[in-house]
GUGUKE-680229 format. One record per residue (C-alpha): residue in one letter; x negated, y, z negated. Coordinates in steps of 0.5 Angstrom, whole numbers, plus 2048, in hexadecimal, padded with zeros to 3 digits. Layout:
N
aXYZ/...
END
This chain:
403
m8C691A895/k8C691789C/k8C891E89F/c8C292189C/v8BE91B89F/s8C191C8A6/g8C09248A5/f8B99238A3/g8B891E8A9/r8BB9238AE/r8B79298AC/v8B19258AC/g8B39228B3/a8B49298B5/g8AD92C8B3/t8AA9268B6/a8AD9278BC/a8AB92E8BC/a8A492D8BA/l8A39288C0/m8A692D8C5/a8A19328C3/a89C92D8C3/v89E92B8CA/m89E9338CC/s8989348C9/v89492F8CE/p8929338D5/a8959308DB/p89092E8E1/v88F9338E6/f8909308EE/a88D9358F3/a8929368F9/g8929318FE/a88D92C8FA/s88D9258FC/g88991F8FD/i887920904/d884926908/m88492890F/s87F92D912/t87C92F919/d875933919/y87893891E/p87F93A91C/g87F94191F/i87D941927/t87E94592D/v881943933/k88394593A/a88B94393C/g88B93D940/e88693993C/t886933938/v882933932/s88092D92D/f87F92E925/p87B928922/l87F92691C/d87B924915/f87F920910/s87D91F909/s88091B903/l88091F8FD/d8829198F8/g87D9148FB/e8839108FD/g88590E904/h88B911908/d88F91090E/i890918910/a89691A915/l894920919/k89892591C/a89892C91F/e89C93091A/s89D93691E/l89B938925/p89C93F929/e8A193E92E/n89F93A934/w899938931/t898930931/g89392C92D/y89292592B/f88D921927/r88891D92A/g884917928/g87F91492D/s882914933/n889913930/q88F91892E/v890916926/t895918921/k89191591B/v88A914918/h887910913/v88291390E/d87F90E909/g87C910902/t875913905/s873919908/d87191790F/t877918914/e87391791A/t87491191F/a86F90B920/s86D90F926/g86C915922/e872919925/e87791D921/l87D91891E/a88291D921/n882923925/f888928926/s88992A92E/l88C93192F/t88E934935/i88F93B936/p89493D93C/e893941942/g895948941/t894948939/d89494F937/e88D951933/g88D95192C/v88C94D926/y891947925/t89194291F/v89293A920/e894936919/l89292F919/q89492A914/a891923911/d89691F90C/g893919909/g89A918905/t89B9188FD/g89A9208FD/n89391F901/k894925906/d88F92A909/t89093090E/l88B933913/e88C939916/l88993B91C/e88894291F/v887942927/t88694992A/v888949931/s88494E935/q88394F93D/e87B95093C/d87794A93A/a87394B933/g86D949937/e86C94693E/s86993F93E/s86393F943/f85E93A947/t85793E947/s85093D949/e84A940946/y84694094C/p84B93F952/e846940958/q84093C958/q83B93A95E/g836935960/t833931966/t83692B969/g836925964/t83792995E/t83C927959/f84092D956/s84392D94F/f84893294D/d849934945/t851935945/t85693793F/i85D93593F/v86193A93A/n868938938/n86C93E935/r87393B936/s87793A930/t876932931/n87192D933/q87092C93A/s86D92693E/y86A929944/s86992594B/l86292794E/s861927956/a85C92B95B/q85C92C962/a85592B965/p85392B96C/q85392496F/g84D91F96C/w84C923966/q84E92095F/v850924959/t851921952/f85392394B/t850921945/p85392493E/s84D92793A/g849922936/e84C91C93A/a84991893F/a84F915942/n852919948/v85A91B947/a86091D94C/s864920946/l86392293F/s867925939/v86692C936/d86992E92F/t86D93492F/g86893A92D/k86293692F/s85D935934/q85992F938/g85392F93B/l85292C942/t84C92A946/v84E92B94E/t849927952/v848928959/v84492495E/p844926965/p84392196B/a83B91F96D/n83C923973/v840929971/e83E92F975/k83B936973/g84193B971/e84693D96B/y84B938969/t851939964/i854934960/p85B93695D/c85C932956/t863931953/a86692F94C/v86D92E94C/s87292D946/a87992D945/n879935944/d872937947/t86F93794E/l86793994C/k86393A952/e85B93B952/e85793C958/l85093A958/k84B93C95E/v845938961/s84093B965/i83B936969/t83593996B/g83393496F/t82D92F96F/y826930973/g82392A976/v81E92897C/l81B92197E/l815921982/s81491A986/t81491798D/p81A915991/d81890E990/g81690F989/r80F90C98B/l809911988/s80390E98C/l80090F992/d7F990D996/a7F5913998/y7EE91399B/e7E891899A/n7E991F99D/k7EF91D9A0/e7F691F99E/s7FB91A99D/a80391C99C/v80891B997/t80F91D997/l811920990/s81991F98E/i81B925989/t822924986/n825929981/s82892597C/g82B92A978/n83292E979/v82F93597A/d82C937980/l824938980/t82093D983/n81993F984/l816938984/n80F937985/l80B931987/t804930984/s7FE92B984/s7F9928980/a7F4924984/p7ED921983/t7E7926984/n7E692898C/w7EC92598E/e7F2929991/v7F9929991/r7FE92D994/f80692E995/e80A93099C/e80E934997/s80B936990/t81193A98E/i81993898D/d81D93F98D/t82393B98B/l825934989/e82C933988/a82F92E982/g82F927984/a82B92998B/t82592598D/k81F928992/e81A925995/i813928996/t80C925999/a806925995/y7FF924998/v7F9920995/k7F2921997/p7ED91D993/c7E6921993/e7E091F998/n7DC919996/a7E2917991/i7E091098E/t7E590A990/g7EA90998A/d7F090B987/y7F1913984/v7F7916981/t7FA91D984/s7FF920980/i805925983/r80992997F/i81092D980/s81293297B/n81593997A/s81693D974/e81C938971/v81A931973/s81492D976/s812926979/n80C92297A/a80A91C97F/d80391997E/f801916985/r7FC910986/i7F891298C/s7F490C98F/v7EE90E993/k7EC909998/t7E690999D/s7E790C9A3/t7E99089A9/t7E490B9AE/w7DE9099A9/g7E19029A9/l7E19029B1/a7DA9059B1/a7D79009AC/i7DA8FA9B0/a7D78FD9B6/v7D08FD9B3/i7D18F69B1/v7D38F49B8/v7CD8F79BB/l7C98F49B6/v7CC8ED9B7/f7CB8EE9BE/g7C48F19BD/l7C18EB9B9/g7C48E69BE/f7C18E99C4/i7BA8E99C0/f7BB8E29BE/k7BD8E09C5/k7B78E49C8/y7B18E29C3/g7B48DC9C0/r7B18D69C4/r7AA8D99C4/
END
């Protein structure tokens, strides 16, 4: 009886085991993608074109796929022969980074958590090369990033520093503003130092488009452009002529140049006055009175065909020893005598006579106050008459006064 039970038990146990095995085998096994892990490492531009001898930088992004933090060891798994590369965080070389459960892997300053710096040796043959990077978070959490580097002797596109209107003109005192653009066609971000070689006394400043502050350097991301306003201020005494201002933007990989040209057309100016600055004189009716005029070319361009004219009271006369100046050089002064003659029977008092110097470019006026005085001759005659009258009256009183 026991054997029967025992045999039955074995048969039941064997059947149960077979059923359990079949049930287990019927449950689908989970499928894992090749290389799947809790971390991800990537870069925006995994394929680039460079020239032999260049050093390029790949900004790296890290993500936690399982929402947990990881300390990730970084390694260049494979590099072409004689190529060198290292991982950089901030200004330091790093071997590990920490990634928390968030998706943001930038530093507080907005920089990438890590970059891979790769140097292609001089003399590298043209072709396509592969670099493999590895991120190891431990416990099977790994990811690899394959970079494709094409070495070519020709740039994918030259970086440039250009101006829409590189030549401008204006008079003395004009401030010139040039709209320029820096284009970075390098495979890495570039920081450009800005400079200009201007004539002595000139001022040149650089201002990024849309900003108010002047800068001495600026950064331009790879494949991007940056607008830049170049302001040129000539000195107040600049002479007429053409001037060239070479501007340069220098980075670790580029030396970009742009020539700006300024044409100063000059300023026109003339000033009419007297040597001592006084604009008044005394005059007598029907007699000429002389006044010395001082005519100064206050601009930086020679003046030609200057003419003197006047506006005086009715019947007055004004003449000049020289009414036309053929040429008055820039900064020069010329003195000319003017003669003013009030009309006959002019009443004593103050009058205004205007004198003007002008040509087709400039003009200047001076208003003179003319004080008409009584003639000395008439004064003496009046005194003589009075004296005669006094003596006459005295004689009469003396002769007839006692009668």
